[in-house]
N, C-alpha and C positions, 0 to 999 in steps of 0.2 A: 251908832257911829258909822259913817259911810266909808267905803273903800277908798284908800288914798289914791290920788291920781296926779300924774306929772302935770305941772303947771297950775295946780290948785293948792291953796294953803293946806298944810298938814300940821300935826303936832310938832311944835318946835320950830316951825318955819312958815313964813308967809309967802315965800317964793315958789314953793313946789318944785324945787330942783330935784332931779332924779335921785341923788344920794339921800336927800331928806325924805323923799317919798318911800324909798326902799327901807330906810331905817324906821320910819313910822310903821310900815307894814310888818317888818320883821320883829319889831318890838311889841307887837300885840300878843296878848296872852295865847299861848299854844301855837303860834304861827311857826316858830322855829322847830317846835316838837313835831308838828305835822310834816314839815319838810324833811326832818331827820328820819322819821318813820317811813317815809316814802322813798328813801334812797335806794332801796332794793326792789323787790318784786311789788307789783300792784297790790293794794289792800282794799277790801270791801269797806264800806262805811263802818260797819260794826267792828271789824277787825282793827280799823284805824282808831275808832273811838276807844276800844280797849287798850290799844298800844299807847295812845296819848293820855289815857286815864282822865278823860274829860266827859262832859255831858253832850248829848246830841245837838242841843241848840247852839252851844258855842262852837262845836266842830263844824256844823253846817254854815255858820257865819264865816269862820275862817276859810273853809273850803271855797265859799263863794268869792271871798276877797282874793284868795290865791289863784282861783280860776280866772277872775277878771284881770289879774296881773300877768296872766299867761305863764304861771309857774307850775300849776297843777292842772291835770285834765282827768276826766272820767272816761274810761275806755273799757273794753271788754276785760273782765277780771277785776275791775275796781279802779281806784284812784292811783295815779302815778305822776311822776314829775314829767314836765314837758322838756323839750330841748333847752329852753330858757331856764327851767328849774334845775336841770343838771348843770348848766353853766354856773348858776348861782351856788350850787353845792360845791362845785370845784373851786369857786372863788372864796368860799368860806373855809376851805381846808387850811390855808396859812393862818387864819385867825384861830382855828381850833388848835393848831400846833403851838401857837404862841400861848394860848390859854393853858394848855397842858404844862408847858414849861413854867409859866407864871404860877400855876397852881402848886407845882412841886416846890418852888422856892418859897411859897407862902406857908408851907406846912411846918 
C-alpha cells in the first residue's frame, strides 16, 4: 500500500481531499499509536517498536508514511513529532475528550 497523498485517490475516496487523505493515513494499523507514543520525548526505533507493541517491518512502513506526511521526523535522540504532527495531536484532543465521555456513558 502506498502512502496517501492529497489529490490522489485514497481508501474511501476518489477525490483525494485532505480530510480523506488524513483519515486514510490515520486509519492505518498502528499509525495513531505511533503518534500517541511520540507525544513526549523522542524515541529510538527500538523503544518506539516496544511502545507500539508491533514488528519492525510494520513500524518502518508507518514511519515512512508519517515522515512523508511531515508528521514525524527522525532527529538526534530518535523519532519525534514535527510541528505539523504536534498540530495534529492538538487537533485530536477534542476527539479524545469526546471519546472519553462517550466511553463512560457506554459502560
